[in-house]
C-alpha positions as CSV (number, residue, x, y, z in Angstrom):
1,X,29.8,-1.1,-35.8
2,X,28.5,-2.8,-38.9
3,X,26.9,-0.4,-41.5
4,X,25.3,-3.1,-43.7
5,X,24.1,-6.6,-43.4
6,X,26.5,-9.4,-44.3
7,X,25.7,-12.6,-46.1
8,X,27.4,-15.7,-45.1
9,X,27.3,-19.0,-46.9
10,X,27.1,-22.1,-44.7
11,X,27.8,-25.6,-46.2
12,X,24.6,-27.2,-47.1
13,X,22.4,-24.3,-46.2
14,X,21.0,-21.3,-47.9
15,X,22.8,-18.0,-47.3
16,X,21.4,-16.2,-44.2
17,X,21.6,-12.6,-43.2
18,X,23.6,-11.8,-40.2
19,X,21.6,-9.7,-37.8
20,X,23.4,-6.4,-37.1
21,X,22.5,-3.1,-35.5
22,X,23.6,0.1,-37.1
23,X,21.0,2.4,-35.4
24,X,19.1,3.0,-38.6
25,X,15.5,3.9,-38.2
26,X,14.5,1.7,-41.1
27,X,15.7,-1.5,-39.4
28,X,14.1,-0.4,-36.0
29,X,10.7,0.4,-37.7
30,X,10.8,-2.9,-39.6
31,X,11.4,-4.8,-36.4
32,X,8.6,-3.0,-34.6
33,X,6.2,-3.7,-37.5
34,X,7.0,-7.4,-37.4
35,X,6.4,-7.5,-33.6
36,X,3.1,-5.6,-33.8
37,X,1.9,-7.4,-36.8
38,X,3.3,-10.9,-36.9
39,X,2.8,-13.1,-39.9
40,X,0.4,-15.9,-39.5
41,X,2.2,-19.1,-38.2
42,X,5.3,-17.2,-37.3
43,X,7.3,-17.7,-34.1
44,X,6.4,-14.2,-33.1
45,X,2.7,-14.9,-33.4
46,X,3.1,-18.1,-31.4
47,X,4.9,-16.1,-28.6
48,X,2.1,-13.6,-28.6
49,X,-0.5,-16.3,-28.4
50,X,1.5,-17.9,-25.5
51,X,1.3,-14.7,-23.6
52,X,4.6,-12.7,-24.3
53,X,3.9,-8.9,-24.1
54,X,5.2,-7.8,-27.6
55,X,4.3,-4.1,-26.6
56,X,6.9,-4.3,-23.9
57,X,9.5,-5.5,-26.3
58,X,8.7,-2.7,-28.7
59,X,8.9,-0.2,-25.8
60,X,12.4,-1.5,-24.9
61,X,13.5,-1.6,-28.6
62,X,12.7,2.1,-28.8
63,X,15.2,2.8,-26.0
64,X,18.9,3.3,-26.7
65,X,21.2,0.6,-25.3
66,X,22.5,3.1,-22.7
67,X,18.9,3.8,-21.6
68,X,18.2,0.0,-21.3
69,X,21.3,-0.5,-19.1
70,X,20.2,2.5,-16.9
71,X,16.7,1.1,-16.6
72,X,18.0,-2.4,-15.7
73,X,20.4,-0.9,-13.1
74,X,17.5,1.1,-11.5
75,X,15.4,-2.1,-11.2
76,X,18.4,-4.0,-9.6
77,X,18.9,-1.1,-7.1
78,X,15.0,-1.2,-6.3
79,X,15.3,-5.0,-5.8
80,X,18.2,-4.7,-3.4
81,X,16.3,-2.1,-1.4
82,X,13.3,-4.4,-1.2
83,X,15.5,-7.3,-0.1
84,X,17.0,-5.1,2.6
85,X,13.6,-4.1,3.9
86,X,12.4,-7.7,3.8
87,X,15.5,-8.8,5.8
88,X,14.9,-6.1,8.5
89,X,11.2,-7.0,8.8
90,X,12.1,-10.8,9.2
91,X,14.4,-10.2,12.2
């Protein structure tokens, strides 16, 4: 697990910051702030204007990775149950 951001130089490009996750609250709060209050003209603002639910992204960011996997698994199980019901009703 990375503890700090690493700067890499790419030929002909300015140095960029490698995005890492170390579980720090500061990084999470900064990301949430950018999602809830995007800068004018940013990609985040364009996504919001297009109809992307940024509050849903924030809610998922607040979950731990294990909680996200658990939630996704529950959704998959529910979808399989619905698929089974639909098959039985069809025949």
